[in-house]
Structures are given as structure tokens and as C-alpha cells.
ZAGU-790409 format. One record per residue (C-alpha): residue number from 0; x, y negated, z negated; residue in one letter. Coordinates in steps of 0.05 Angstrom, whole numbers. Layout:
<nodes>
+-----+--------+--------+--------+------+
! pos !      u !      v !      w ! code !
+-----+--------+--------+--------+------+
! NUM !      X !      Y !      Z !    A !
...
+-----+--------+--------+--------+------+
</nodes>
This chain:
<nodes>
+-----+--------+--------+--------+------+
! pos !      u !      v !      w ! code !
+-----+--------+--------+--------+------+
!   0 !      0 !      0 !      0 !    M !
!   1 !     26 !    -69 !     18 !    N !
!   2 !      2 !   -134 !    -13 !    Q !
!   3 !     15 !   -206 !      7 !    A !
!   4 !     -8 !   -271 !    -25 !    L !
!   5 !    -24 !   -334 !     14 !    S !
!   6 !    -11 !   -406 !     -8 !    P !
!   7 !    -60 !   -435 !    -58 !    S !
!   8 !   -118 !   -468 !    -19 !    T !
!   9 !   -191 !   -484 !    -35 !    P !
!  10 !   -234 !   -422 !    -40 !    S !
!  11 !   -304 !   -408 !    -15 !    L !
!  12 !   -316 !   -363 !    -75 !    S !
!  13 !   -362 !   -394 !   -128 !    P !
!  14 !   -332 !   -351 !   -182 !    N !
!  15 !   -262 !   -382 !   -176 !    A !
!  16 !   -269 !   -451 !   -146 !    P !
!  17 !   -193 !   -466 !   -148 !    A !
!  18 !   -172 !   -402 !   -114 !    A !
!  19 !   -174 !   -382 !    -40 !    P !
!  20 !   -222 !   -328 !    -15 !    A !
!  21 !   -192 !   -257 !    -20 !    T !
!  22 !   -193 !   -212 !     41 !    V !
!  23 !   -175 !   -137 !     38 !    L !
!  24 !   -150 !   -107 !    103 !    C !
!  25 !   -152 !    -30 !    107 !    V !
!  26 !   -118 !      6 !    165 !    D !
!  27 !    -71 !     66 !    173 !    D !
!  28 !    -28 !     27 !    222 !    E !
!  29 !     23 !    -19 !    189 !    P !
!  30 !     30 !    -64 !    250 !    N !
!  31 !    -45 !    -78 !    249 !    I !
!  32 !    -41 !    -95 !    175 !    L !
!  33 !     18 !   -142 !    188 !    S !
!  34 !    -19 !   -178 !    244 !    S !
!  35 !    -80 !   -187 !    200 !    L !
!  36 !    -39 !   -211 !    141 !    R !
!  37 !     -2 !   -263 !    182 !    R !
!  38 !    -67 !   -287 !    213 !    L !
!  39 !   -105 !   -297 !    149 !    F !
!  40 !    -47 !   -323 !    106 !    R !
!  41 !    -34 !   -377 !    158 !    A !
!  42 !   -107 !   -400 !    149 !    N !
!  43 !   -107 !   -404 !     73 !    G !
!  44 !   -134 !   -337 !     52 !    Y !
!  45 !   -109 !   -291 !     -3 !    R !
!  46 !    -94 !   -225 !     32 !    V !
!  47 !    -92 !   -155 !      4 !    L !
!  48 !    -76 !    -93 !     46 !    T !
!  49 !    -85 !    -18 !     39 !    A !
!  50 !    -63 !     39 !     87 !    E !
!  51 !   -125 !     81 !     79 !    G !
!  52 !   -194 !     85 !     48 !    G !
!  53 !   -172 !    117 !    -18 !    A !
!  54 !   -119 !     63 !    -28 !    L !
!  55 !   -169 !     11 !    -10 !    G !
!  56 !   -217 !     36 !    -65 !    L !
!  57 !   -159 !     31 !   -115 !    Q !
!  58 !   -147 !    -41 !    -97 !    V !
!  59 !   -221 !    -58 !   -105 !    L !
!  60 !   -221 !    -27 !   -174 !    E !
!  61 !   -166 !    -77 !   -196 !    K !
!  62 !   -180 !   -138 !   -154 !    E !
!  63 !   -240 !   -184 !   -141 !    A !
!  64 !   -248 !   -182 !    -65 !    V !
!  65 !   -294 !   -226 !    -24 !    D !
!  66 !   -289 !   -190 !     44 !    L !
!  67 !   -264 !   -123 !     68 !    V !
!  68 !   -240 !   -110 !    140 !    I !
!  69 !   -233 !    -35 !    153 !    S !
!  70 !   -210 !      5 !    212 !    D !
!  71 !   -258 !     57 !    236 !    M !
!  72 !   -211 !    116 !    253 !    R !
!  73 !   -168 !    134 !    193 !    M !
!  74 !   -143 !    201 !    167 !    P !
!  75 !   -178 !    234 !    105 !    E !
!  76 !   -232 !    179 !    100 !    M !
!  77 !   -256 !    142 !    160 !    D !
!  78 !   -282 !     71 !    159 !    G !
!  79 !   -356 !     89 !    156 !    A !
!  80 !   -347 !    132 !     93 !    R !
!  81 !   -301 !     80 !     61 !    F !
!  82 !   -349 !     22 !     74 !    L !
!  83 !   -407 !     63 !     48 !    A !
!  84 !   -371 !     71 !    -18 !    Q !
!  85 !   -355 !     -3 !    -19 !    V !
!  86 !   -429 !    -19 !     -8 !    R !
!  87 !   -449 !     27 !    -65 !    E !
!  88 !   -398 !      4 !   -117 !    R !
!  89 !   -387 !    -70 !    -96 !    W !
!  90 !   -450 !    -90 !    -60 !    P !
!  91 !   -432 !   -165 !    -61 !    D !
!  92 !   -367 !   -154 !    -22 !    T !
!  93 !   -376 !   -167 !     53 !    L !
!  94 !   -359 !   -111 !    100 !    R !
!  95 !   -330 !   -116 !    172 !    I !
!  96 !   -313 !    -56 !    216 !    L !
!  97 !   -252 !    -57 !    262 !    L !
!  98 !   -255 !     -6 !    317 !    T !
!  99 !   -209 !     10 !    374 !    G !
! 100 !   -253 !     54 !    416 !    Y !
! 101 !   -324 !     54 !    442 !    S !
! 102 !   -353 !    108 !    396 !    D !
! 103 !   -425 !     84 !    391 !    I !
! 104 !   -444 !    139 !    342 !    Q !
! 105 !   -388 !    121 !    295 !    S !
! 106 !   -408 !     48 !    297 !    I !
! 107 !   -480 !     67 !    282 !    Q !
! 108 !   -458 !    109 !    223 !    D !
! 109 !   -418 !     50 !    195 !    A !
! 110 !   -478 !      4 !    204 !    I !
! 111 !   -526 !     53 !    172 !    N !
! 112 !   -483 !     78 !    116 !    C !
! 113 !   -439 !     18 !    101 !    G !
! 114 !   -488 !    -36 !    120 !    E !
! 115 !   -432 !    -75 !    152 !    I !
! 116 !   -438 !   -149 !    166 !    Y !
! 117 !   -406 !   -144 !    235 !    R !
! 118 !   -359 !   -101 !    276 !    Y !
! 119 !   -301 !   -124 !    320 !    I !
! 120 !   -262 !    -85 !    373 !    T !
! 121 !   -188 !    -79 !    382 !    K !
! 122 !   -152 !   -116 !    409 !    P !
! 123 !   -184 !   -179 !    380 !    W !
! 124 !   -178 !   -253 !    394 !    E !
! 125 !   -149 !   -288 !    334 !    D !
! 126 !   -198 !   -346 !    341 !    S !
! 127 !   -257 !   -298 !    344 !    D !
! 128 !   -232 !   -261 !    283 !    M !
! 129 !   -222 !   -324 !    242 !    L !
! 130 !   -292 !   -352 !    263 !    L !
! 131 !   -324 !   -285 !    244 !    L !
! 132 !   -291 !   -284 !    176 !    V !
! 133 !   -307 !   -357 !    162 !    R !
! 134 !   -380 !   -347 !    179 !    H !
! 135 !   -383 !   -283 !    138 !    A !
! 136 !   -354 !   -318 !     76 !    L !
! 137 !   -399 !   -378 !     85 !    E !
! 138 !   -459 !   -331 !     88 !    R !
! 139 !   -433 !   -295 !     26 !    R !
! 140 !   -426 !   -362 !    -10 !    Q !
! 141 !   -497 !   -382 !     10 !    L !
! 142 !   -524 !   -316 !    -14 !    E !
! 143 !   -487 !   -321 !    -82 !    M !
! 144 !   -512 !   -393 !    -89 !    D !
! 145 !   -582 !   -369 !    -75 !    K !
! 146 !   -576 !   -314 !   -126 !    Q !
! 147 !   -546 !   -363 !   -177 !    R !
! 148 !   -602 !   -413 !   -165 !    L !
! 149 !   -655 !   -360 !   -170 !    E !
! 150 !   -625 !   -335 !   -236 !    A !
! 151 !   -621 !   -407 !   -260 !    L !
! 152 !   -694 !   -420 !   -240 !    A !
! 153 !   -716 !   -355 !   -274 !    L !
! 154 !   -677 !   -374 !   -338 !    R !
! 155 !   -705 !   -444 !   -337 !    Q !
! 156 !   -775 !   -417 !   -325 !    N !
! 157 !   -768 !   -373 !   -386 !    E !
! 158 !   -742 !   -432 !   -426 !    E !
! 159 !   -801 !   -475 !   -402 !    L !
! 160 !   -849 !   -419 !   -420 !    K !
! 161 !   -820 !   -416 !   -490 !    V !
! 162 !   -822 !   -492 !   -494 !    L !
! 163 !   -894 !   -495 !   -470 !    N !
! 164 !   -914 !   -444 !   -522 !    Q !
! 165 !   -879 !   -484 !   -574 !    S !
! 166 !   -912 !   -548 !   -550 !    L !
! 167 !   -980 !   -515 !   -549 !    E !
! 168 !   -970 !   -492 !   -620 !    A !
! 169 !   -948 !   -563 !   -640 !    K !
! 170 !  -1006 !   -595 !   -603 !    V !
! 171 !  -1054 !   -546 !   -636 !    E !
! 172 !  -1025 !   -559 !   -705 !    A !
! 173 !  -1027 !   -634 !   -692 !    R !
! 174 !  -1098 !   -630 !   -668 !    T !
! 175 !  -1119 !   -592 !   -731 !    K !
! 176 !  -1083 !   -644 !   -773 !    L !
! 177 !  -1117 !   -701 !   -736 !    L !
! 178 !  -1184 !   -667 !   -745 !    K !
! 179 !  -1173 !   -660 !   -819 !    V !
! 180 !  -1151 !   -732 !   -823 !    E !
! 181 !  -1211 !   -755 !   -782 !    H !
! 182 !  -1258 !   -716 !   -827 !    E !
! 183 !  -1225 !   -745 !   -888 !    A !
! 184 !  -1231 !   -816 !   -858 !    T !
! 185 !  -1304 !   -805 !   -841 !    V !
! 186 !  -1318 !   -779 !   -912 !    A !
! 187 !  -1280 !   -838 !   -942 !    A !
! 188 !  -1319 !   -886 !   -897 !    N !
! 189 !  -1386 !   -854 !   -915 !    N !
! 190 !  -1367 !   -859 !   -989 !    K !
! 191 !  -1350 !   -933 !   -980 !    L !
! 192 !  -1417 !   -945 !   -946 !    K !
! 193 !  -1453 !   -908 !  -1002 !    T !
! 194 !  -1415 !   -948 !  -1055 !    N !
! 195 !  -1431 !  -1012 !  -1017 !    F !
! 196 !  -1505 !   -998 !  -1019 !    V !
! 197 !  -1501 !   -976 !  -1092 !    T !
! 198 !  -1467 !  -1041 !  -1110 !    T !
! 199 !  -1522 !  -1080 !  -1074 !    I !
! 200 !  -1573 !  -1041 !  -1114 !    K !
! 201 !  -1537 !  -1057 !  -1179 !    I !
! 202 !  -1538 !  -1131 !  -1161 !    F !
! 203 !  -1611 !  -1125 !  -1144 !    S !
! 204 !  -1625 !  -1096 !  -1214 !    T !
! 205 !  -1586 !  -1154 !  -1246 !    M !
! 206 !  -1628 !  -1203 !  -1205 !    I !
! 207 !  -1692 !  -1171 !  -1228 !    E !
! 208 !  -1671 !  -1178 !  -1301 !    L !
! 209 !  -1660 !  -1252 !  -1290 !    R !
! 210 !  -1722 !  -1263 !  -1249 !    A !
! 211 !  -1769 !  -1227 !  -1297 !    H !
! 212 !  -1795 !  -1182 !  -1242 !    N !
! 213 !  -1826 !  -1115 !  -1257 !    R !
! 214 !  -1772 !  -1061 !  -1258 !    P !
! 215 !  -1761 !  -1032 !  -1189 !    G !
! 216 !  -1795 !  -1090 !  -1154 !    H !
! 217 !  -1737 !  -1103 !  -1105 !    A !
! 218 !  -1731 !  -1028 !  -1089 !    R !
! 219 !  -1806 !  -1025 !  -1075 !    Q !
! 220 !  -1799 !  -1084 !  -1026 !    V !
! 221 !  -1738 !  -1051 !   -994 !    A !
! 222 !  -1773 !   -984 !   -986 !    D !
! 223 !  -1834 !  -1016 !   -953 !    L !
! 224 !  -1788 !  -1057 !   -908 !    A !
! 225 !  -1751 !   -995 !   -888 !    R !
! 226 !  -1815 !   -961 !   -869 !    Q !
! 227 !  -1835 !  -1021 !   -827 !    L !
! 228 !  -1768 !  -1018 !   -791 !    C !
! 229 !  -1780 !   -945 !   -774 !    V !
! 230 !  -1850 !   -962 !   -747 !    R !
! 231 !  -1822 !  -1020 !   -705 !    L !
! 232 !  -1764 !   -977 !   -681 !    E !
! 233 !  -1706 !  -1021 !   -704 !    L !
! 234 !  -1637 !   -991 !   -696 !    D !
! 235 !  -1595 !   -966 !   -755 !    A !
! 236 !  -1555 !  -1032 !   -763 !    K !
! 237 !  -1617 !  -1076 !   -760 !    E !
! 238 !  -1653 !  -1031 !   -810 !    S !
! 239 !  -1594 !  -1033 !   -857 !    Q !
! 240 !  -1593 !  -1109 !   -855 !    D !
! 241 !  -1667 !  -1112 !   -871 !    V !
! 242 !  -1660 !  -1062 !   -927 !    F !
! 243 !  -1604 !  -1101 !   -961 !    I !
! 244 !  -1639 !  -1167 !   -950 !    A !
! 245 !  -1700 !  -1138 !   -985 !    A !
! 246 !  -1658 !  -1114 !  -1044 !    L !
! 247 !  -1629 !  -1184 !  -1050 !    L !
! 248 !  -1690 !  -1226 !  -1030 !    H !
! 249 !  -1693 !  -1262 !  -1098 !    D !
! 250 !  -1617 !  -1277 !  -1103 !    I !
! 251 !  -1628 !  -1350 !  -1086 !    G !
! 252 !  -1671 !  -1358 !  -1149 !    K !
! 253 !  -1612 !  -1346 !  -1195 !    I !
! 254 !  -1609 !  -1419 !  -1215 !    G !
! 255 !  -1685 !  -1425 !  -1230 !    F !
! 256 !  -1708 !  -1440 !  -1301 !    S !
! 257 !  -1747 !  -1389 !  -1340 !    D !
! 258 !  -1811 !  -1431 !  -1334 !    D !
! 259 !  -1803 !  -1436 !  -1258 !    M !
! 260 !  -1789 !  -1362 !  -1252 !    L !
! 261 !  -1853 !  -1344 !  -1290 !    S !
! 262 !  -1897 !  -1394 !  -1253 !    T !
! 263 !  -1937 !  -1366 !  -1193 !    P !
! 264 !  -1922 !  -1398 !  -1126 !    L !
! 265 !  -1991 !  -1430 !  -1120 !    T !
! 266 !  -1979 !  -1467 !  -1186 !    M !
! 267 !  -1913 !  -1499 !  -1166 !    L !
! 268 !  -1914 !  -1573 !  -1147 !    T !
! 269 !  -1868 !  -1630 !  -1133 !    G !
! 270 !  -1795 !  -1620 !  -1148 !    E !
! 271 !  -1805 !  -1548 !  -1170 !    A !
! 272 !  -1840 !  -1530 !  -1104 !    L !
! 273 !  -1785 !  -1565 !  -1064 !    G !
! 274 !  -1732 !  -1526 !  -1102 !    L !
! 275 !  -1769 !  -1460 !  -1090 !    F !
! 276 !  -1772 !  -1473 !  -1015 !    R !
! 277 !  -1696 !  -1481 !  -1014 !    K !
! 278 !  -1681 !  -1414 !  -1047 !    H !
! 279 !  -1674 !  -1378 !   -979 !    P !
! 280 !  -1619 !  -1428 !   -960 !    I !
! 281 !  -1583 !  -1414 !  -1026 !    R !
! 282 !  -1589 !  -1339 !  -1014 !    A !
! 283 !  -1560 !  -1344 !   -943 !    A !
! 284 !  -1503 !  -1387 !   -969 !    E !
! 285 !  -1485 !  -1336 !  -1023 !    L !
! 286 !  -1481 !  -1278 !   -973 !    L !
! 287 !  -1451 !  -1315 !   -913 !    M !
! 288 !  -1377 !  -1306 !   -935 !    P !
! 289 !  -1385 !  -1230 !   -930 !    L !
! 290 !  -1381 !  -1210 !   -857 !    E !
! 291 !  -1420 !  -1145 !   -868 !    E !
! 292 !  -1477 !  -1185 !   -900 !    L !
! 293 !  -1485 !  -1240 !   -847 !    R !
! 294 !  -1542 !  -1204 !   -815 !    G !
! 295 !  -1578 !  -1198 !   -881 !    S !
! 296 !  -1561 !  -1272 !   -895 !    A !
! 297 !  -1597 !  -1295 !   -832 !    A !
! 298 !  -1658 !  -1253 !   -853 !    I !
! 299 !  -1658 !  -1283 !   -922 !    L !
! 300 !  -1655 !  -1355 !   -896 !    R !
! 301 !  -1718 !  -1343 !   -854 !    A !
! 302 !  -1758 !  -1303 !   -905 !    Q !
! 303 !  -1806 !  -1361 !   -920 !    L !
! 304 !  -1818 !  -1379 !   -846 !    E !
! 305 !  -1890 !  -1369 !   -821 !    R !
! 306 !  -1911 !  -1341 !   -755 !    F !
! 307 !  -1953 !  -1404 !   -742 !    D !
! 308 !  -1892 !  -1449 !   -753 !    G !
! 309 !  -1913 !  -1479 !   -820 !    N !
! 310 !  -1859 !  -1444 !   -861 !    G !
! 311 !  -1792 !  -1464 !   -891 !    F !
! 312 !  -1736 !  -1484 !   -887 !    P !
! 313 !  -1729 !  -1491 !   -811 !    D !
! 314 !  -1802 !  -1491 !   -788 !    G !
! 315 !  -1791 !  -1432 !   -740 !    L !
! 316 !  -1850 !  -1401 !   -706 !    A !
! 317 !  -1869 !  -1336 !   -672 !    G !
! 318 !  -1813 !  -1293 !   -643 !    L !
! 319 !  -1762 !  -1348 !   -658 !    A !
! 320 !  -1763 !  -1320 !   -730 !    I !
! 321 !  -1716 !  -1261 !   -736 !    P !
! 322 !  -1755 !  -1196 !   -736 !    L !
! 323 !  -1721 !  -1175 !   -801 !    G !
! 324 !  -1747 !  -1238 !   -835 !    A !
! 325 !  -1818 !  -1225 !   -809 !    R !
! 326 !  -1815 !  -1156 !   -839 !    I !
! 327 !  -1785 !  -1179 !   -905 !    L !
! 328 !  -1837 !  -1235 !   -912 !    S !
! 329 !  -1895 !  -1186 !   -909 !    L !
! 330 !  -1862 !  -1132 !   -954 !    A !
! 331 !  -1844 !  -1183 !  -1008 !    A !
! 332 !  -1912 !  -1217 !  -1007 !    D !
! 333 !  -1949 !  -1150 !  -1013 !    Y !
! 334 !  -1915 !  -1135 !  -1080 !    Y !
! 335 !  -1912 !  -1207 !  -1104 !    N !
! 336 !  -1988 !  -1211 !  -1096 !    L !
! 337 !  -1994 !  -1150 !  -1142 !    Q !
! 338 !  -1945 !  -1176 !  -1194 !    Q !
! 339 !  -1971 !  -1247 !  -1201 !    G !
! 340 !  -1913 !  -1279 !  -1164 !    G !
! 341 !  -1957 !  -1315 !  -1114 !    M !
! 342 !  -2025 !  -1326 !  -1148 !    V !
! 343 !  -2046 !  -1330 !  -1220 !    Q !
! 344 !  -2075 !  -1262 !  -1227 !    R !
! 345 !  -2047 !  -1194 !  -1209 !    H !
! 346 !  -2083 !  -1166 !  -1148 !    L !
! 347 !  -2098 !  -1094 !  -1137 !    R !
! 348 !  -2062 !  -1059 !  -1078 !    P !
! 349 !  -2125 !  -1060 !  -1035 !    D !
! 350 !  -2136 !  -1134 !  -1049 !    E !
! 351 !  -2063 !  -1151 !  -1031 !    A !
! 352 !  -2071 !  -1110 !   -967 !    K !
! 353 !  -2133 !  -1146 !   -947 !    S !
! 354 !  -2101 !  -1215 !   -955 !    L !
! 355 !  -2042 !  -1194 !   -912 !    I !
! 356 !  -2087 !  -1166 !   -857 !    L !
! 357 !  -2127 !  -1231 !   -857 !    D !
! 358 !  -2063 !  -1272 !   -848 !    A !
! 359 !  -2041 !  -1237 !   -784 !    A !
! 360 !  -2021 !  -1288 !   -732 !    G !
! 361 !  -2019 !  -1343 !   -784 !    K !
! 362 !  -1970 !  -1326 !   -839 !    R !
! 363 !  -1948 !  -1258 !   -811 !    Y !
! 364 !  -1927 !  -1228 !   -744 !    D !
! 365 !  -1988 !  -1188 !   -717 !    P !
! 366 !  -1942 !  -1131 !   -695 !    N !
! 367 !  -1913 !  -1125 !   -765 !    V !
! 368 !  -1983 !  -1127 !   -794 !    V !
! 369 !  -2005 !  -1071 !   -747 !    T !
! 370 !  -1946 !  -1029 !   -771 !    A !
! 371 !  -1963 !  -1046 !   -842 !    F !
! 372 !  -2035 !  -1023 !   -833 !    R !
! 373 !  -2011 !   -957 !   -802 !    Q !
! 374 !  -1967 !   -945 !   -863 !    I !
! 375 !  -2023 !   -961 !   -911 !    M !
! 376 !  -2072 !   -917 !   -875 !    D !
! 377 !  -2020 !   -861 !   -875 !    G !
! 378 !  -2018 !   -860 !   -951 !    G !
! 379 !  -1953 !   -899 !   -960 !    A !
! 380 !  -1989 !   -960 !   -988 !    G !
! 381 !  -1949 !   -963 !  -1051 !    T !
! 382 !  -1883 !   -966 !  -1015 !    G !
! 383 !  -1864 !   -894 !  -1027 !    A !
! 384 !  -1792 !   -876 !  -1010 !    G !
! 385 !  -1766 !   -822 !   -964 !    P !
! 386 !  -1802 !   -755 !   -963 !    A !
! 387 !  -1796 !   -716 !  -1027 !    G !
! 388 !  -1834 !   -689 !  -1087 !    V !
! 389 !  -1836 !   -712 !  -1160 !    E !
! 390 !  -1810 !   -663 !  -1210 !    V !
! 391 !  -1797 !   -659 !  -1286 !    L !
! 392 !  -1726 !   -663 !  -1311 !    S !
! 393 !  -1732 !   -591 !  -1335 !    G !
! 394 !  -1747 !   -569 !  -1264 !    E !
! 395 !  -1682 !   -597 !  -1235 !    L !
! 396 !  -1634 !   -549 !  -1204 !    L !
! 397 !  -1562 !   -558 !  -1179 !    P !
! 398 !  -1562 !   -576 !  -1105 !    G !
! 399 !  -1624 !   -618 !  -1107 !    M !
! 400 !  -1620 !   -686 !  -1073 !    V !
! 401 !  -1653 !   -749 !  -1101 !    L !
! 402 !  -1704 !   -775 !  -1052 !    A !
! 403 !  -1709 !   -842 !  -1089 !    R !
! 404 !  -1666 !   -882 !  -1136 !    D !
! 405 !  -1671 !   -856 !  -1207 !    L !
! 406 !  -1690 !   -917 !  -1249 !    V !
! 407 !  -1701 !   -923 !  -1325 !    S !
! 408 !  -1767 !   -949 !  -1352 !    R !
! 409 !  -1734 !  -1018 !  -1364 !    D !
! 410 !  -1710 !  -1022 !  -1292 !    G !
! 411 !  -1637 !  -1000 !  -1299 !    L !
! 412 !  -1614 !   -957 !  -1240 !    M !
! 413 !  -1585 !   -891 !  -1264 !    L !
! 414 !  -1572 !   -856 !  -1198 !    L !
! 415 !  -1580 !   -876 !  -1125 !    T !
! 416 !  -1621 !   -840 !  -1073 !    A !
! 417 !  -1586 !   -784 !  -1035 !    D !
! 418 !  -1545 !   -765 !  -1096 !    H !
! 419 !  -1535 !   -690 !  -1100 !    T !
! 420 !  -1546 !   -665 !  -1170 !    L !
! 421 !  -1501 !   -615 !  -1205 !    D !
! 422 !  -1508 !   -580 !  -1272 !    A !
! 423 !  -1471 !   -634 !  -1311 !    R !
! 424 !  -1511 !   -691 !  -1280 !    M !
! 425 !  -1577 !   -654 !  -1293 !    I !
! 426 !  -1557 !   -646 !  -1367 !    Q !
! 427 !  -1542 !   -721 !  -1372 !    Q !
! 428 !  -1609 !   -739 !  -1341 !    V !
! 429 !  -1645 !   -693 !  -1390 !    Q !
! 430 !  -1606 !   -722 !  -1449 !    D !
! 431 !  -1622 !   -794 !  -1427 !    F !
! 432 !  -1696 !   -777 !  -1420 !    E !
! 433 !  -1696 !   -745 !  -1490 !    S !
! 434 !  -1661 !   -804 !  -1523 !    K !
! 435 !  -1704 !   -857 !  -1488 !    S !
! 436 !  -1769 !   -823 !  -1510 !    G !
! 437 !  -1802 !   -829 !  -1442 !    G !
! 438 !  -1807 !   -787 !  -1378 !    R !
! 439 !  -1767 !   -810 !  -1318 !    L !
! 440 !  -1798 !   -812 !  -1248 !    S !
! 441 !  -1754 !   -763 !  -1211 !    I !
! 442 !  -1764 !   -752 !  -1137 !    W !
! 443 !  -1723 !   -700 !  -1100 !    V !
! 444 !  -1716 !   -667 !  -1034 !    R !
! 445 !  -1702 !   -592 !  -1027 !    N !
! 446 !  -1738 !   -578 !  -1093 !    P !
! 447 !  -1724 !   -503 !  -1092 !    K !
! 448 !  -1650 !   -512 !  -1078 !    G !
! 449 !  -1659 !   -479 !  -1009 !    E !
+-----+--------+--------+--------+------+
</nodes>
């Protein structure tokens, strides 16, 4: 076996970018090997030689070879058998057959068994040989680049798959976290709204204590106003504004003297009457700084306006009066008539109802009066709250929900509507009732705890 090395030149092999391509020449004729060695060395290739197929296999076991050029007719192992073993053991090595005779069957065997890239006949043209080898190595480089890129793409696809799975897991976890946070925010917001309304109810109770109204008066007005809102199909925000305005409709009377507070409206004259007519302005001014209560403030300012335009303080008429104020005016007057706040004697509910129906189109909006009549005819004439049943404190069960505010006999609010009762709260209600010596009016929904 003879071996020769060429000068160091750029290689077409991707595995060793700084080294030249390696060509193994196998032939049993030394002069053929010498010719091939001179030809390829002069063109920058690294050249290995072997004088037979067996020796050629030994070289391949030790060296990385890019291309093999083998003679066809050799003793012991011909070119077809040799190239067949090269294909089987080193499939990435290119194979070229060199033949000196026109044996078609032998060439076919080499093509079929060795899967040769090309064959070339002796004698050869050096330029043809060099062109063939260059094209063969370029093809090999392209094939190796293709395989490398395919492997790279496959690896990156696997990495992307893992990354996508990781991202999906992170997105799912983040989505669950956001859902929990959203639910917590909604719950906190609902609690704030509940506490807001509860605070308004507490203020309402304090106003009642100052105004000498019958305990629960403001809540009765608010409940009737809420029913009217439902009949007139107001949206949730408008209904909330009316409800709060009804709870606070007497807030402008805070500065009134005790005599003035106890005097019916029809008995007020002069300066006292003028002061009374200004209490809606005072109420609106008290609430205006709070953005959430500005809708209620506008309703309170117009609560003494009349549908015929003869009201106070702005002399508004008809639909120019806010609908909430038209609702509040009727609801408040209905209970004030029964409690002596408007006339000297306390009217019965049917008498108060009759006066209001007669004032349709004059003092009150006819549409509001119609809704009021429907409520009265439907059995809600006393301003009953949301659907529910009245029970004794001993009948309370955990899980029941208050249908109305729970109020003591002297008008103090103990629990707000929609409060869900538990065993501890039920015991406190029963203890309070026992110590106060009187039965509480307890209205609940879901009385059987279903």
C-alpha cells in the first residue's frame, strides 16, 4: 500500500473545514495509482492509495475518506465486490468505478451492488476526471448539508415541541391564577358594594332617630321605590340610585329644630316653610362630593318637584323632572301621609292610596301612579320587601338568607337584607330577642334551607 499527502488546501468536507477532501485510489497497477496521485495532489486533494480491495478496506477502517476510486478488474476482490462492501460499511463515502474494458455486465454489477456514483473508462482525460470528482464531492457536500439541516430541524422541532408544552403549561397555570384573582376581585368588589349599601342604611337609621320618624320609615320608602323601579323597568344603576336616595331622602332635614321636625307639612308657614322647601338642595349638596352618589343627589334635589310644575326648588314640570325623583316623591308621600308627616292626622293605607291616585297628573307622574296602583292591587301596598316568608327566631336554620333588613323594635338595623345566616348569628339573634323582650320581624328566603 502506498500513501501520499497533498498540500493543505480548503476542503469540501463539512466535518473538517480546514482540511482538503480525502480521495482513496484502489488499483492493482502501481503506475495507475501514481498517475491518479499526481493528478489529485496537484489539485489540492489529500490522496490515499491501496493496491487491492482488501488493502483498501484496511485504509477505510483507519482513515476518514470522502471519495473512493476503484479499478474494476483486480485479483482476489474485483471492484464491484469492493465497492459493495464500501457501500455497506461506509455509505456516506462516494464511489466511482474505473474500468479499462467494455464489460457491460461487470459495470451493471458495480452499479447494482456498489451503487456507484459514476464510472469512467481507461484511459481517461485528466480534465474529465477532475470535473467528475469535483461534482461528486460537491454533491456529497450538499447531501451532508441536507442531512445536517434535517437533523437540525428535527432537533429544533423537538425543542419547540417541549417549549410549546412548557408554554402551554405556563399559560394554563397563569390562566388559573388570573381566574382566581378575578374571582377574588369580584368577591371583594361585591363585598364593597354590600358594605356601601349597609353604610347607607346605617346613616338612614341615624337620620330617622334625629327626624323622629317611625322606625323603618326610610326602608319602607326605599322598598316601595324599588318596586316602582321594577315596574317601570329602570336599569340596575338607576334603581340603585333611587333606592339610595329613598334611604337618605330626609338627610337634608338634619339641621331642622325638633318643633319643625314634629310639625306636619300643611302646618308649616313663613320661614319654616321656606326652610323646608330648601331641604332637597341641602341633601344634594351633602351627597354631591361623593361621585358614586351623584345620581342619588340629583334625585334628592328634585324630590319636591310636582308634575304640574308647582314644586320646589327649581319649578320643574313633567318629564323634565328626573324619573327617580318622580318615583321617590310618590313613595315618600305615601308613608308620610300615614305617619302624620304631611297632614295633622295619620291616614290609613287606603286613604293615603286614594289621595295619591287623585293627584295623578298634578302632583305625581301618571305613569308612576299607574305602577303604584298595580303594586297596591297586587298585595304589596305596605311596601313589602323582596319575596320571602316571615319566621320565628326559633325556626331559623343555617343557610337561610334574610329577605329584608332585620330591624329592632326601636329602629336599629341589626342585619342587612341578603345576609346568609349561620349558627352563631342565629344564636345572637335569639339572644337579642330574648333580652329585648319582644319578637323581631324576621323575613327569610329559602326557609327550609334547600
